[in-house]
C-alpha positions as CSV (number, residue, x, y, z in Angstrom):
1,M,24.5,3.6,14.0
2,A,22.0,0.9,12.9
3,A,21.9,-0.2,9.3
4,M,19.0,1.3,7.3
5,K,16.7,-1.3,5.8
6,P,14.3,-0.6,3.0
7,R,10.7,-0.5,4.1
8,T,8.5,-3.0,2.5
9,G,5.0,-4.2,3.2
10,D,6.5,-6.3,6.0
11,G,4.4,-9.4,5.4
12,P,0.7,-10.3,5.3
13,L,-2.3,-8.7,7.1
14,E,-2.3,-10.0,10.6
15,V,-4.3,-9.7,13.8
16,T,-3.0,-10.6,17.3
17,K,-4.7,-10.5,20.7
18,E,-2.7,-8.5,23.3
19,G,-4.5,-8.2,26.6
20,R,-8.0,-7.0,26.1
21,S,-7.2,-5.5,22.7
22,L,-6.8,-6.8,19.1
23,I,-3.8,-5.4,17.2
24,M,-4.3,-5.4,13.4
25,R,-1.3,-4.8,11.2
26,V,-2.1,-3.9,7.6
27,P,0.7,-3.6,5.0
28,I,0.4,-0.3,3.1
29,D,1.6,0.9,-0.3
30,G,5.0,2.6,-0.1
31,G,6.2,0.4,2.7
32,G,5.5,0.0,6.4
33,R,2.3,-1.0,8.1
34,L,-0.8,0.6,9.5
35,V,-1.2,-0.6,13.1
36,L,-4.7,-0.4,14.7
37,E,-5.7,-1.2,18.2
38,L,-9.3,-2.4,18.4
39,N,-11.6,-3.6,21.1
40,N,-14.1,-6.4,20.5
41,D,-17.0,-4.1,19.7
42,E,-14.9,-2.1,17.2
43,A,-13.7,-5.4,15.6
44,A,-17.3,-6.6,15.2
45,A,-18.3,-3.3,13.7
46,L,-15.4,-3.5,11.2
47,R,-16.4,-7.1,10.3
48,D,-20.0,-6.0,9.6
49,V,-19.0,-3.1,7.4
50,L,-16.5,-5.2,5.5
51,L,-19.0,-8.0,4.9
52,E,-21.6,-5.4,3.7
53,A,-19.1,-3.9,1.3
54,T,-18.0,-7.2,-0.2
55,E,-21.5,-8.7,-0.7
56,A,-22.2,-7.1,-4.0
């Protein structure tokens, strides 16, 4: 049986390109990561929404 490790945020926010997709890994409270697969159009839309939300 494998040893159980405590789940942590597992590092910083990161994005990697895998094939035609972008894989975004976001650390979440309580441990673990949220993993999203985005195409270029979805990534651009996310960028635009984040820029709009932070320009206050």
